[in-house]
C-alpha positions as CSV (number, residue, x, y, z in Angstrom):
1,M,-1.0,22.7,-36.0
2,N,-1.5,18.9,-35.3
3,F,-2.3,17.5,-31.9
4,F,1.2,16.4,-31.1
5,D,2.8,19.7,-32.1
6,K,0.3,21.6,-30.1
7,M,0.9,19.4,-27.0
8,N,4.6,19.9,-27.4
9,E,4.2,23.6,-27.5
10,L,1.7,23.8,-24.6
11,T,3.2,21.1,-22.3
12,G,6.7,20.4,-23.5
13,V,5.7,16.8,-24.0
14,S,7.2,15.2,-27.1
15,L,6.1,11.7,-27.9
16,N,8.1,9.1,-29.8
17,D,6.7,7.1,-32.7
18,V,5.3,4.2,-30.7
19,Q,3.7,6.5,-28.2
20,K,2.1,8.4,-31.1
21,Q,0.8,5.2,-32.5
22,A,-0.7,4.3,-29.2
23,V,-2.4,7.7,-28.9
24,R,-3.9,7.5,-32.5
25,H,-5.2,3.9,-32.1
26,T,-8.8,4.7,-30.8
27,D,-11.0,2.0,-32.3
28,G,-10.7,-1.6,-31.3
29,P,-8.6,-3.3,-28.6
30,L,-5.0,-2.2,-27.9
31,L,-2.4,-3.8,-25.6
32,L,0.3,-1.3,-24.8
33,L,3.3,-3.0,-23.2
34,A,5.1,-0.3,-21.3
35,S,8.6,-1.0,-20.0
36,P,9.8,0.8,-16.8
37,G,10.4,4.5,-17.3
38,S,8.8,4.5,-20.8
39,G,6.3,7.3,-20.1
40,K,3.1,5.3,-19.9
41,T,1.1,7.7,-17.7
42,T,1.9,10.6,-19.9
43,T,1.0,8.5,-23.0
44,L,-2.3,7.4,-21.4
45,N,-3.2,11.0,-20.6
46,M,-2.3,12.2,-24.1
47,K,-4.5,9.4,-25.5
48,I,-7.4,10.6,-23.4
49,G,-6.8,14.2,-24.6
50,Y,-6.7,13.0,-28.2
51,L,-10.0,11.3,-27.8
52,M,-11.6,14.4,-26.4
53,L,-9.9,17.1,-28.5
54,V,-9.5,15.4,-31.9
55,K,-12.1,12.6,-31.9
56,K,-14.6,14.8,-30.0
57,V,-15.5,12.1,-27.5
58,P,-17.3,13.6,-24.5
59,A,-15.4,13.1,-21.2
60,A,-18.5,11.3,-19.8
61,N,-18.0,8.5,-22.3
62,I,-14.4,7.8,-21.2
63,L,-13.5,5.6,-18.2
64,A,-9.9,5.4,-17.0
65,I,-9.3,2.6,-14.5
66,T,-6.1,2.0,-12.5
67,F,-5.1,-0.2,-9.7
68,S,-4.5,2.1,-6.7
69,K,-5.8,5.4,-5.3
70,A,-2.3,6.8,-5.6
71,S,-2.3,6.0,-9.4
72,V,-5.7,7.6,-9.7
73,R,-4.4,10.8,-8.1
74,D,-1.3,10.8,-10.3
75,M,-3.3,10.4,-13.5
76,E,-5.8,13.1,-12.5
77,E,-2.9,15.5,-11.6
78,R,-1.2,14.9,-15.0
79,F,-4.5,15.4,-16.9
80,E,-5.1,18.6,-15.1
81,Q,-1.6,19.8,-15.8
82,F,-1.9,19.0,-19.5
83,F,-5.5,19.9,-20.4
84,S,-7.0,22.2,-17.8
85,E,-6.6,25.2,-20.1
86,L,-8.0,23.3,-23.2
87,T,-11.2,21.8,-21.7
88,S,-13.4,22.1,-18.7
89,Q,-14.6,18.5,-19.1
90,R,-13.3,16.0,-16.5
91,V,-12.8,12.3,-17.3
92,Q,-13.7,9.7,-14.7
93,F,-10.5,8.3,-13.2
94,S,-11.3,5.4,-10.9
95,T,-9.8,2.4,-9.1
96,I,-11.4,-0.9,-10.1
97,H,-12.8,-1.3,-6.6
98,S,-14.5,2.2,-6.7
99,F,-16.1,1.4,-10.0
100,A,-17.3,-2.0,-8.8
101,Y,-18.8,-0.6,-5.6
102,K,-20.7,2.0,-7.7
103,V,-22.3,-0.8,-9.8
104,V,-23.1,-2.9,-6.7
105,R,-24.7,0.0,-4.9
106,E,-26.9,0.7,-7.9
107,Y,-28.0,-2.9,-8.1
108,F,-28.8,-3.1,-4.4
109,R,-30.8,0.1,-4.5
110,K,-32.7,-1.2,-7.6
111,N,-33.5,-4.5,-5.8
112,Q,-34.0,-3.0,-2.3
113,I,-31.2,-5.1,-0.8
114,N,-29.7,-3.8,2.4
115,Y,-26.0,-4.3,2.9
116,Q,-23.2,-3.5,5.3
117,L,-19.4,-3.1,4.7
118,V,-17.2,-5.2,7.0
119,E,-13.9,-3.8,5.8
120,G,-12.2,-0.4,5.9
121,A,-13.3,2.2,8.4
122,V,-15.6,-0.1,10.3
123,T,-15.6,0.3,14.1
124,D,-18.1,-2.3,15.4
125,M,-17.5,-6.0,15.9
126,L,-18.8,-6.8,12.4
127,H,-15.4,-6.3,10.9
128,K,-13.8,-8.8,8.5
129,K,-10.9,-9.6,10.7
130,N,-13.0,-10.1,13.8
131,I,-15.4,-12.4,11.9
132,I,-12.5,-14.5,10.5
133,R,-10.7,-14.6,13.8
134,T,-13.9,-16.0,15.4
135,I,-14.5,-18.6,12.7
136,F,-10.8,-19.6,12.8
137,S,-11.0,-20.2,16.5
138,E,-14.2,-22.3,16.1
139,Q,-12.6,-24.4,13.3
140,V,-9.1,-24.8,14.6
141,K,-10.0,-24.8,18.4
142,Q,-7.4,-22.1,19.1
143,A,-7.0,-18.4,18.4
144,P,-5.0,-17.5,15.3
145,T,-1.6,-15.9,15.5
146,E,-0.9,-12.7,13.5
147,D,0.9,-14.8,11.0
148,E,-2.0,-17.2,10.6
149,M,-4.4,-14.2,10.3
150,D,-2.2,-12.8,7.5
151,E,-2.2,-16.1,5.7
152,I,-5.9,-16.9,5.9
153,L,-6.8,-13.3,4.8
154,S,-4.4,-13.7,1.8
155,Y,-5.9,-17.1,1.0
156,I,-9.5,-15.7,1.1
157,S,-8.6,-12.7,-1.1
158,F,-6.7,-15.0,-3.6
159,V,-9.5,-17.5,-4.1
160,K,-12.1,-14.8,-4.6
161,N,-9.9,-12.8,-7.0
162,R,-9.0,-15.9,-9.0
163,M,-12.6,-17.1,-8.8
164,V,-11.4,-20.5,-7.6
165,P,-14.3,-23.1,-7.9
166,D,-15.4,-24.7,-4.6
167,K,-14.1,-28.1,-5.5
168,E,-10.6,-26.6,-6.1
169,L,-10.4,-24.6,-2.8
170,A,-8.4,-27.3,-1.0
171,K,-5.8,-27.3,-3.8
172,V,-4.8,-23.7,-3.3
173,P,-1.5,-23.8,-1.2
174,C,-2.0,-22.7,2.4
175,S,-0.2,-23.9,5.5
176,I,-3.5,-23.7,7.4
177,G,-5.1,-27.1,6.8
178,S,-8.7,-25.9,7.4
179,A,-8.4,-22.8,5.1
180,A,-11.1,-24.0,2.7
181,K,-13.5,-24.7,5.6
182,I,-12.8,-21.3,7.1
183,F,-13.5,-19.6,3.8
184,R,-16.8,-21.4,3.3
185,A,-17.9,-20.6,6.8
186,Y,-17.0,-16.9,6.3
187,E,-19.0,-16.7,3.1
188,E,-22.0,-18.4,4.7
189,F,-21.8,-16.0,7.7
190,K,-21.9,-12.9,5.4
191,K,-25.1,-14.2,3.7
192,Q,-26.9,-15.6,6.8
193,N,-29.1,-12.5,7.1
194,A,-30.8,-12.2,3.7
195,S,-32.1,-8.7,4.6
196,N,-28.6,-7.4,5.4
197,L,-25.8,-8.8,3.3
198,L,-22.2,-8.3,4.6
199,L,-19.6,-7.1,2.0
200,D,-15.8,-6.9,2.1
201,F,-13.7,-5.2,-0.6
202,D,-13.3,-8.4,-2.6
203,D,-17.0,-8.9,-2.6
204,M,-17.4,-5.5,-4.4
205,L,-15.6,-7.2,-7.4
206,T,-17.3,-10.6,-7.4
207,Y,-20.8,-9.0,-6.9
208,C,-20.0,-6.4,-9.6
209,L,-19.1,-9.2,-12.1
210,D,-22.2,-11.1,-11.2
211,V,-24.4,-8.0,-11.7
212,L,-22.8,-7.2,-15.1
213,Q,-23.3,-10.8,-16.2
214,K,-26.9,-11.2,-15.0
215,D,-28.5,-7.7,-15.1
216,E,-28.9,-6.7,-18.7
217,Q,-30.3,-3.3,-17.9
218,I,-27.3,-2.2,-15.8
219,R,-24.8,-3.9,-18.1
220,T,-26.2,-2.1,-21.1
221,K,-26.2,1.2,-19.3
222,Y,-22.5,1.1,-18.5
223,Q,-21.5,-0.4,-21.9
224,Q,-23.3,2.5,-23.7
225,L,-22.0,5.1,-21.2
226,Y,-18.3,4.2,-21.4
227,Q,-17.6,3.9,-25.1
228,Y,-13.8,4.1,-24.4
229,V,-12.2,2.2,-21.6
230,L,-8.6,2.6,-20.6
231,T,-6.8,0.6,-17.9
232,D,-3.4,1.2,-16.4
233,E,-1.2,-1.1,-14.4
234,S,-3.2,-4.0,-15.9
235,Q,-0.6,-6.6,-15.0
236,D,-1.9,-6.2,-11.4
237,N,-5.5,-7.1,-12.3
238,S,-6.9,-10.3,-11.0
239,V,-9.1,-12.7,-13.0
240,V,-12.3,-11.1,-11.7
241,Q,-11.0,-7.6,-12.5
242,H,-10.0,-8.6,-16.1
243,D,-13.5,-10.1,-16.6
244,I,-15.2,-6.9,-15.4
245,V,-13.2,-4.8,-17.8
246,Q,-13.9,-7.3,-20.6
247,I,-17.7,-7.0,-20.1
248,L,-17.5,-3.1,-19.8
249,A,-15.6,-2.7,-23.1
250,A,-18.0,-4.9,-25.1
251,P,-19.3,-4.9,-27.7
252,Q,-17.2,-2.1,-29.4
253,N,-14.1,-3.2,-27.5
254,N,-12.6,0.3,-27.7
255,L,-10.2,-0.9,-25.0
256,C,-6.7,0.3,-24.3
257,V,-4.8,-2.0,-21.8
258,V,-1.6,-0.5,-20.5
259,A,0.6,-3.1,-18.8
260,D,4.0,-4.7,-18.3
261,D,4.0,-8.5,-18.0
262,D,7.6,-8.2,-16.6
263,Q,6.2,-6.2,-13.6
264,T,3.5,-8.7,-12.5
265,I,4.4,-9.0,-8.8
266,F,1.1,-9.4,-7.0
267,M,0.2,-13.0,-7.9
268,W,-0.3,-13.7,-4.2
269,R,-3.2,-11.2,-4.4
270,G,-4.7,-12.9,-7.4
271,A,-3.0,-11.0,-10.2
272,D,-3.2,-13.0,-13.5
273,V,-0.6,-12.4,-16.2
274,A,-2.2,-15.1,-18.4
275,K,-4.9,-12.6,-19.5
276,L,-2.2,-10.3,-20.9
277,L,-0.3,-13.1,-22.6
278,N,-3.5,-14.3,-24.3
279,F,-4.7,-10.9,-25.2
280,Q,-4.9,-11.5,-28.9
281,Q,-6.8,-14.8,-28.4
282,I,-9.3,-13.0,-26.2
283,Y,-9.6,-10.1,-28.6
284,P,-8.9,-11.4,-32.1
285,G,-7.4,-8.7,-34.3
286,A,-6.1,-6.7,-31.3
287,K,-3.1,-4.5,-31.8
288,V,-0.1,-4.9,-29.5
289,L,2.5,-2.1,-29.2
290,T,5.6,-2.1,-27.1
291,M,6.9,1.1,-25.5
292,A,10.5,-0.2,-24.8
293,Q,12.4,3.1,-24.6
294,N,13.4,3.9,-21.1
295,Y,13.7,7.6,-20.3
296,R,14.5,7.1,-16.6
297,S,17.8,5.2,-16.2
298,T,21.4,5.2,-17.4
299,K,22.5,2.8,-20.1
300,E,24.2,0.5,-17.6
301,I,21.1,0.0,-15.5
302,V,18.8,-0.4,-18.5
303,D,21.0,-2.9,-20.3
304,T,21.6,-5.0,-17.2
305,A,18.0,-5.0,-16.2
306,N,17.0,-5.9,-19.8
307,Q,19.2,-8.9,-19.8
308,F,18.2,-10.0,-16.3
309,I,14.5,-10.0,-17.0
310,K,15.0,-12.7,-19.6
311,R,15.0,-15.0,-16.6
312,N,11.2,-14.4,-16.7
313,E,10.1,-17.2,-18.9
314,N,6.4,-16.3,-19.5
315,R,6.6,-12.9,-21.2
316,Y,6.3,-11.0,-24.4
317,D,9.7,-10.8,-26.2
318,K,10.8,-7.2,-26.0
319,K,14.0,-5.3,-25.6
320,M,14.1,-2.3,-23.3
321,F,16.6,0.3,-24.4
322,T,17.6,3.9,-23.6
323,E,19.2,6.8,-25.4
324,N,20.4,8.2,-22.0
325,E,24.1,8.6,-21.5
326,Q,26.5,6.2,-19.8
327,G,26.6,6.3,-16.0
328,K,28.2,4.7,-13.1
329,P,28.5,0.9,-13.1
330,I,26.1,-1.0,-10.9
331,E,27.8,-1.6,-7.6
332,I,27.7,-5.0,-5.8
333,H,28.8,-5.2,-2.2
334,N,29.2,-8.5,-0.4
335,M,29.6,-7.6,3.3
336,R,31.1,-10.0,5.7
337,R,28.3,-9.5,8.2
338,Y,24.7,-8.2,8.2
339,D,25.5,-5.3,10.6
340,L,28.2,-4.1,8.3
341,Q,25.5,-3.8,5.6
342,L,23.4,-1.7,8.0
343,N,26.3,0.6,8.9
344,Y,27.2,1.0,5.2
345,V,23.7,2.1,4.2
346,V,23.5,4.5,7.1
347,D,26.8,6.0,6.2
348,E,25.6,6.4,2.6
349,I,22.5,8.3,3.8
350,Q,24.6,10.6,6.0
351,K,26.9,11.4,3.0
352,A,24.1,11.9,0.5
353,P,23.8,15.6,-0.6
354,N,20.1,15.1,-1.2
355,P,18.7,12.1,0.7
356,K,15.2,12.7,-0.8
357,E,16.7,11.2,-4.1
358,M,17.6,8.0,-2.3
359,I,15.6,4.9,-1.5
360,I,16.4,1.7,0.5
361,L,14.6,-1.3,-0.9
362,Y,14.0,-4.6,0.9
363,R,11.8,-7.6,0.1
364,N,10.2,-8.1,3.6
365,N,8.9,-5.5,6.1
366,S,10.9,-7.2,8.8
367,S,14.1,-6.0,7.1
368,A,13.2,-2.4,8.1
369,I,13.1,-2.9,11.9
370,R,16.9,-2.9,12.7
371,L,17.5,-0.3,10.0
372,V,14.9,2.0,11.6
373,D,16.4,1.4,15.0
374,L,19.9,2.4,13.8
375,L,18.6,5.4,11.8
376,E,16.8,6.7,14.9
377,K,19.9,6.2,17.1
378,K,21.9,8.3,14.5
379,D,19.1,10.9,14.5
380,I,18.5,10.4,10.7
381,P,14.9,11.2,9.6
382,F,13.2,9.0,7.0
383,Y,9.9,8.4,5.2
384,M,8.4,4.9,5.0
385,K,6.2,3.8,2.1
386,D,3.3,1.7,3.5
387,V,4.3,1.4,7.1
388,D,3.7,-2.1,8.6
389,V,4.1,-2.4,12.3
390,K,2.8,-6.0,12.7
391,F,6.2,-7.0,14.0
392,F,5.5,-5.3,17.3
393,K,2.2,-7.2,17.7
394,H,3.8,-10.6,16.9
395,W,3.2,-13.3,19.4
396,I,7.0,-13.8,19.7
397,V,7.5,-10.2,20.8
398,E,4.7,-10.6,23.3
399,D,6.3,-13.8,24.6
400,I,9.6,-12.2,25.2
401,L,8.0,-9.3,27.0
402,N,5.9,-11.6,29.2
403,F,9.0,-13.5,30.3
404,M,10.5,-10.2,31.3
405,R,7.4,-9.2,33.1
406,L,7.5,-12.4,35.0
407,S,11.0,-11.6,36.1
408,Y,9.8,-8.5,37.9
409,N,7.1,-10.5,39.7
410,D,7.0,-14.3,39.6
411,R,3.8,-14.3,41.6
412,R,1.8,-13.4,38.5
413,A,0.0,-16.6,37.5
414,D,-1.8,-14.8,34.7
415,I,1.5,-13.9,33.0
416,L,2.9,-17.4,33.6
417,E,-0.2,-18.8,31.9
418,R,0.8,-17.0,28.7
419,V,4.3,-18.6,28.5
420,Y,4.4,-21.8,30.6
421,S,4.0,-24.0,27.4
422,K,7.0,-22.2,25.9
423,M,9.6,-22.9,28.5
424,N,11.3,-26.2,29.6
425,A,9.7,-26.5,33.1
426,Y,7.2,-29.3,32.1
427,I,4.2,-27.3,33.5
428,K,0.8,-28.7,32.8
429,K,-2.4,-26.7,32.0
430,A,-4.1,-28.2,35.0
431,Q,-1.4,-26.9,37.3
432,I,-1.8,-23.4,35.8
433,Q,-5.6,-23.6,36.6
434,V,-4.8,-24.4,40.2
435,L,-2.5,-21.4,40.4
436,L,-5.1,-19.1,38.9
437,N,-7.6,-20.2,41.5
438,D,-5.6,-20.7,44.7
439,G,-5.6,-17.0,45.7
440,Q,-2.0,-17.1,47.1
441,D,0.5,-14.3,46.6
442,T,3.8,-16.2,46.6
443,S,6.1,-17.3,43.8
444,C,4.3,-19.4,41.2
445,F,7.2,-21.7,41.1
446,D,7.1,-22.4,44.8
447,R,3.4,-23.1,44.6
448,L,3.9,-25.5,41.7
449,Q,6.4,-27.4,43.9
450,Q,3.5,-28.3,46.1
451,N,1.6,-29.8,43.2
452,L,4.1,-31.7,41.1
453,H,2.8,-33.9,38.3
454,A,6.1,-35.9,38.1
455,P,9.3,-36.1,40.2
456,Y,11.5,-34.7,37.5
457,Q,9.5,-31.5,37.5
458,E,10.9,-30.4,40.8
459,Q,14.4,-29.7,39.5
460,A,13.0,-28.1,36.3
461,L,11.0,-25.7,38.4
462,R,13.9,-24.8,40.6
463,K,16.0,-24.0,37.5
464,A,13.2,-22.0,35.9
465,K,12.7,-19.9,39.0
466,K,16.4,-19.2,39.2
467,N,16.7,-18.3,35.6
468,I,13.7,-16.0,35.7
469,K,15.1,-14.2,38.8
470,T,18.6,-14.0,37.1
471,M,17.1,-12.5,34.0
472,N,15.9,-9.4,35.8
473,A,19.4,-8.3,36.7
474,L,20.8,-8.8,33.2
475,P,21.1,-6.3,30.4
476,P,18.1,-6.9,28.0
477,D,20.1,-8.6,25.2
478,E,21.6,-11.1,27.7
479,A,18.1,-11.6,29.2
480,I,16.8,-12.6,25.7
481,R,19.7,-15.0,25.2
482,L,18.8,-16.6,28.5
483,I,15.2,-17.0,27.4
484,R,16.3,-18.5,24.2
485,D,18.8,-21.0,25.7
486,K,18.3,-21.7,29.3
487,L,14.5,-21.4,29.3
488,G,14.4,-23.3,26.0
489,Y,12.5,-20.8,23.9
490,D,14.5,-21.5,20.7
491,K,13.6,-25.2,21.0
492,T,9.9,-24.3,21.4
493,L,10.0,-22.2,18.2
494,K,11.6,-25.0,16.3
495,N,9.0,-27.5,17.5
496,R,6.2,-25.1,16.6
497,A,7.6,-24.5,13.2
498,E,7.8,-28.2,12.6
499,H,4.3,-29.1,13.8
500,L,2.3,-26.0,12.7
501,G,4.0,-25.4,9.4
502,F,5.7,-22.1,10.3
503,N,8.9,-20.9,8.8
504,E,11.6,-21.7,11.5
505,E,14.1,-19.2,10.1
506,N,11.5,-16.4,10.2
507,L,10.6,-17.2,13.8
508,L,14.2,-17.3,15.0
509,S,15.0,-14.1,13.1
510,I,12.3,-12.2,15.1
511,V,14.0,-13.1,18.3
512,S,17.4,-12.2,16.9
513,Q,16.1,-8.8,15.9
514,L,14.8,-8.2,19.4
515,E,18.2,-9.2,20.8
516,H,19.9,-6.6,18.6
517,I,17.4,-3.9,19.5
518,A,18.1,-4.7,23.2
519,E,21.9,-4.1,22.8
520,G,23.2,-1.3,24.9
521,L,20.0,-0.7,26.8
522,P,20.3,-0.5,30.6
523,D,17.3,-2.6,31.7
524,L,14.3,-4.6,30.7
525,A,11.9,-1.7,31.1
526,A,14.1,0.4,28.8
527,F,13.9,-2.4,26.2
528,A,10.0,-2.5,26.4
529,Q,10.0,1.2,26.0
530,R,12.4,1.0,23.0
531,L,10.0,-1.3,21.2
532,K,7.2,1.3,21.7
533,D,9.4,4.1,20.5
534,I,10.5,2.3,17.3
535,E,6.8,1.5,16.5
536,E,5.8,5.1,17.0
537,I,8.8,6.4,15.0
538,M,7.7,4.1,12.1
539,K,4.1,5.3,12.3
540,T,4.9,9.0,12.4
541,S,7.4,8.7,9.5
542,R,4.5,9.2,7.1
543,F,4.6,12.9,8.1
544,N,8.1,13.1,6.5
545,K,6.7,12.6,3.0
546,N,8.0,15.2,0.6
547,E,10.6,16.3,3.1
548,Q,14.4,16.1,2.4
549,V,14.7,12.6,3.8
550,V,15.6,9.1,2.6
551,T,12.7,6.7,1.7
552,L,12.4,3.1,3.0
553,S,10.2,0.7,1.1
554,T,9.5,-2.9,0.2
555,M,10.2,-3.8,-3.4
556,H,6.4,-4.4,-3.9
557,S,5.5,-0.9,-2.7
558,S,8.2,0.8,-4.8
559,K,6.5,0.1,-8.1
560,G,5.8,3.4,-9.9
561,L,8.5,5.2,-7.9
562,E,11.9,6.4,-9.2
563,F,15.0,7.9,-7.5
564,D,18.5,8.9,-8.4
565,S,20.0,6.4,-6.1
566,V,18.6,2.9,-5.2
567,Y,20.1,0.6,-2.6
568,M,18.7,-3.0,-2.6
569,V,19.5,-4.7,0.7
570,D,19.3,-8.2,2.2
571,L,19.9,-9.8,-1.2
572,V,20.6,-13.3,0.1
573,D,19.2,-16.7,-0.9
574,G,16.3,-17.5,1.4
575,V,15.1,-13.9,1.2
576,I,15.1,-13.2,-2.6
577,P,14.5,-15.7,-3.9
578,S,12.8,-17.1,-0.8
579,K,13.1,-20.7,0.4
580,D,9.6,-21.3,-0.8
581,D,10.5,-19.8,-4.2
582,M,13.5,-22.1,-4.4
583,K,11.7,-25.3,-3.3
584,E,8.8,-24.8,-5.7
585,Y,11.3,-24.2,-8.5
586,K,13.3,-27.3,-7.6
587,A,10.0,-29.3,-7.7
588,G,9.3,-28.0,-11.2
589,N,6.8,-25.3,-10.3
590,K,8.3,-22.1,-11.7
591,E,5.6,-19.6,-11.1
592,Q,6.8,-18.3,-7.7
593,M,10.4,-18.0,-8.9
594,M,9.4,-16.1,-12.0
595,E,7.5,-13.6,-9.7
596,A,10.7,-13.2,-7.6
597,V,12.6,-12.5,-10.8
598,R,10.1,-9.8,-11.7
599,L,10.2,-8.3,-8.2
600,F,14.0,-8.0,-8.4
601,Y,13.7,-6.4,-11.8
602,V,11.2,-3.9,-10.4
603,G,13.7,-2.9,-7.7
604,M,16.5,-2.5,-10.2
605,T,14.5,-0.3,-12.5
606,R,13.6,2.3,-9.8
607,A,17.1,3.8,-10.2
608,R,17.9,6.7,-12.5
609,K,21.6,7.1,-12.0
610,H,23.0,4.9,-9.3
611,L,22.2,1.3,-8.3
612,E,23.8,-0.7,-5.5
613,L,23.1,-4.3,-4.6
614,L,24.0,-5.4,-1.1
615,T,24.5,-8.8,0.3
616,Y,26.3,-10.4,3.2
617,S,27.9,-13.7,4.3
618,Q,26.7,-13.9,7.9
619,K,23.6,-12.7,9.8
620,D,23.8,-13.2,13.6
621,E,25.1,-16.8,13.9
622,E,23.8,-17.9,10.6
623,T,25.8,-18.3,7.4
624,T,24.2,-16.9,4.3
625,R,24.8,-17.0,0.5
626,P,24.4,-14.1,-1.9
627,S,21.2,-14.2,-3.9
628,A,21.3,-16.2,-7.0
629,F,20.1,-13.1,-8.7
630,I,23.3,-11.2,-7.8
631,D,25.3,-14.0,-9.5
632,D,23.1,-13.3,-12.6
633,V,23.8,-9.6,-12.5
634,K,27.6,-10.3,-12.1
635,K,27.5,-12.5,-15.2
636,I,25.6,-9.9,-17.2
637,M,28.1,-7.2,-16.2
638,L,31.0,-9.5,-17.3
639,G,29.3,-10.2,-20.6
640,E,28.6,-13.8,-19.8
641,Q,25.5,-15.8,-20.8
642,L,23.0,-16.7,-18.2
643,G,22.8,-20.5,-17.7
644,E,20.8,-22.6,-15.3
645,L,19.7,-20.7,-12.2
646,Q,22.2,-21.6,-9.5
647,L,20.3,-22.1,-6.2
648,S,21.9,-22.7,-2.9
649,E,21.5,-26.4,-1.8
650,Q,22.6,-25.2,1.7
651,V,19.5,-23.0,2.0
652,L,17.2,-25.7,0.7
653,K,18.5,-28.2,3.2
654,D,18.2,-25.7,6.1
655,E,21.8,-26.2,6.9
656,V,22.4,-23.2,9.2
657,I,24.7,-22.6,12.1
658,R,22.9,-21.6,15.3
659,P,24.3,-20.7,18.7
660,K,24.4,-23.6,21.1
661,S,24.8,-21.8,24.4
662,I,24.3,-18.5,26.0
663,I,27.3,-16.2,26.3
664,T,27.2,-14.4,29.6
665,N,29.3,-11.2,29.7
666,K,30.6,-11.5,33.2
667,A,33.4,-8.9,32.5
668,Y,30.8,-6.4,31.5
669,Q,28.8,-7.1,34.7
670,Q,31.9,-6.7,36.9
671,K,32.8,-3.5,35.1
672,K,29.4,-2.1,35.9
673,V,29.9,-2.8,39.6
674,R,33.5,-1.3,39.7
675,D,32.7,1.9,37.7
676,I,30.0,3.4,39.9
677,P,30.0,7.2,39.2
678,K,30.7,9.3,42.3
679,D,27.5,11.3,41.8
680,A,25.4,8.1,41.2
681,I,22.0,8.2,43.0
682,Q,21.9,5.1,45.2
683,D,19.3,6.1,47.8
684,R,15.6,6.1,47.0
685,N,15.1,9.2,49.3
686,D,17.2,11.2,46.8
687,L,14.5,10.8,44.2
688,Q,11.6,13.2,44.6
689,R,9.1,14.7,42.2
690,G,11.0,17.4,40.2
691,T,14.5,16.0,40.9
692,I,16.9,16.7,38.0
693,V,18.7,13.5,36.9
694,L,21.1,12.3,34.3
695,H,20.3,8.8,32.8
696,Q,23.0,6.6,31.4
697,V,21.2,6.3,28.0
698,Y,18.5,9.0,27.9
699,E,20.6,11.8,29.4
700,R,19.1,14.8,31.2
701,G,15.5,14.8,32.6
702,F,13.4,15.4,35.7
703,V,11.4,13.0,37.9
704,K,7.7,13.4,36.9
705,K,6.1,10.8,39.0
706,I,6.9,8.0,41.6
707,E,4.3,5.3,42.0
708,G,5.1,2.2,44.1
709,D,8.2,0.5,42.5
710,E,8.1,2.6,39.4
711,I,9.6,6.0,38.5
712,E,8.6,8.1,35.6
713,I,11.2,10.5,34.2
714,M,10.5,13.3,31.6
715,F,13.7,13.5,29.4
716,D,14.6,16.6,27.5
717,H,15.0,14.8,24.1
718,Y,13.1,11.5,24.6
719,G,9.9,12.4,26.4
720,A,8.5,10.4,29.4
721,K,10.0,7.0,30.3
722,K,9.2,4.6,33.1
723,F,11.7,2.5,35.1
724,M,11.9,0.1,38.0
725,I,13.3,2.2,40.9
726,D,15.3,-0.6,42.5
727,F,17.0,-1.6,39.3
728,C,18.0,2.0,38.6
729,L,19.6,2.3,42.0
730,Q,21.3,-1.1,41.9
731,Q,22.8,-0.5,38.4
732,S,23.7,3.2,39.1
733,M,21.6,4.3,36.1
734,L,20.9,7.7,37.5
735,R,23.2,10.6,38.5
736,S,22.4,13.9,40.0
737,G,21.7,16.5,37.4
738,K,22.5,19.5,39.6
C-alpha cells in the first residue's frame, strides 16, 4: 500500500493531486501557494510524515517553522493525530523567534557574553516600554501618550524587521518627528554595558542573523542538522526572518515555503511579500505549486472572494475554486445608523442556534467597545480573540474622568493640573503652580480669580466654575457633552490633532464612544464604574474560549480561523480602507491600499456558509459612506467588471458633520424631579451598614460600607459599587428593599 492510501486508511485524509505533488517534492526549493481553506496545515504535516516514513529522514533533521505559538500548537496536534501510532520520533516545530533565541543563547554562551531580556515577562524597570518611554520624554521633552507609544514601538519593530539602514531611518513614515533619534538612542542604551547586553524580541532575530552570517561553526552546525526546512505562514515573515531561513536551508536548499501572497496583512510589522514574489529569482530552478481548491466555503463565497482579491495588484496569478455546493448569497446591509448595526448584530447572536459557529469581525479594536457594552447589557457571553484594553488607558478617557472628578471637588488643584490646558479658561502653567503651593482649601477657580493673568480670564473662570458645578448634577452622557462643548474639549482635540499629527476623527470617536457608554447611567460615579466593568468583562472573556459563545475579533487576528457564519462590521470608508490607505493611494503609493484589500479578503474567507457585510450611513453626528470594497462586492455579485477603485472624496477632504452645541435634556431632568418614588430613600440616616436597597440601575443590594461622602453597595448581580451619597439622595436613586 502506498503512502497516500495508507494515510487515507489510517487518518481519513485524502489529498488532491497538487497536495500529493507538494508532499512528494522533497529535494530542492518549493514554494507552495496555499489559498484559504486549501488544507495547507494538513499537507505540510503529510509532507513531514512522508519525509520520515518514506524518505527515512530522522525527525531530528527536520525543522518546521511557523509564525505564532498558536500555529505551532496546531501543527504539533495535527502531527500527533496523524502519526503518533506510526513513529515515536518527534519533529521540532518552532516559531521563528524561539529558534532565533536558541541560536543567540548558544552564541552568547560560547563567547561568555551576558545578556538580559527587556521584553515579555520582565518585572523590573529595565523593560522595553519603560526604556523607550524615558528616551521619548528626553527627546521630545514631554511624556508620550499611549498612541505615541504604540506608534514608536511599531516604528522600532518595523525598521529592525525590515533591516532599514541608518541613513534611511528618517524616510520611514512616522508621525513622531524624532522617531529615528529615539530608535538610535534606544539601540545605544541597550549596548551601553558591554558586559550585559539588553535584548528585546526583535533583537533575537537580528542577532540570530548576524550570528549565522559571521559564525561559521554555528552556521554549519545548524545547516547540517536541519537537512529539511519547512516554513508555514511565510507571507508573514519579515526581511530578517526570510534571510534567517535562507541561510538555514543552504546549501542543499531542501526548503518548502508555504504561503499565500494574498494574505500578507502584517506589513506594518515588517512582513515582506517581495521575497515570495521573487522566490524563483532567489532560488533558481525552484518549483512553485498552487493549492487553489477551497474546502471551507460555499461556491458564492469562494467565487466572490476570488474576484475581489484581483484588486491586489502584486500577486501570483491564481484562481481559487471549490467543489462545495451552492449556498446562501452574501448579504450586504446598509443600515441608516451605526446603532442599528449594533442592534442587528446582537439580535443575530441571540437568534443563532449555535453562537460558537459565529464570529464578528472588525478592523480596529475600538469597534469592540460599544459592542461589548451592549452584549453585556443583554447578558450575552462572548469570547474575544486577542483582548486589547488600551482604550480604557487612553489619555482622553482619563481626561473625561478627571473633569468629572473635579466636579465633585473643585478644590483639587492636582486634578485641575491634569486638565487645565484642555479647557477654555485660559489658565496658565504658572497659575497652576501657585495653586499647588498656596495650601488653601477653597475652590481653585476662586483662588485663580485672585491671580488673573489678563482681564478677560475673569469671565472665563466664572463660566468654567459654573459648568464644572453643573456637570455634577447631570446624567453622565450630558456631562460629557458639556465637557465637549461648553468646556471646549472638542476644540482642544482638534487643535492637538492638527499640531501633533493625531487623527482627529479617531480622537473624537473615543469621546463619542464614552458618551454612548454613559447613556442611561444615573450618575458620574456609575459611569466611572461602568468603564471598569467593561474592561474587566473584556479581560475575562478569554475564559469563554471553547464555550458555546460568539467570537469577537479583529480581521488581523482572525487569520487561520473559520466559522459557519461571519459578520464583518463597520465597513465604511475611513475605516476599511482607512483615510491613510486612501490618501496614500491617491498620491500614487498603492502598498497600504493593497494590504487593506488583502485584509478584507482574509475576513471574507473565514466564512464557511454564511457571510454578511454591514455598513451604515451615519455614526453619531457624522455622515459616512459604505466602504469602496462593498461597492466592489456588489459589482461582482451582479456580474459586473471591477473598474477604477471608487474612493470617497468626502472622506479624503474630512467633510464631516459635527454637533455645534450641547443638547440639554431639560424635560428628562424635570421628569426625574416629578417622578420621585414613594419609597425613595431621601434621608442619609436611613442608610446604615446592612440596609437592603433597590438601585435604579443595579437593582437589589445591601449597604456594605459608608465612608465620608461615599457609600459602597454590594449588589446581588453586579458585585460591589461605590456612589456619592448626596447624589443618590438628591436623584432618588435608592429605594427601600424591605
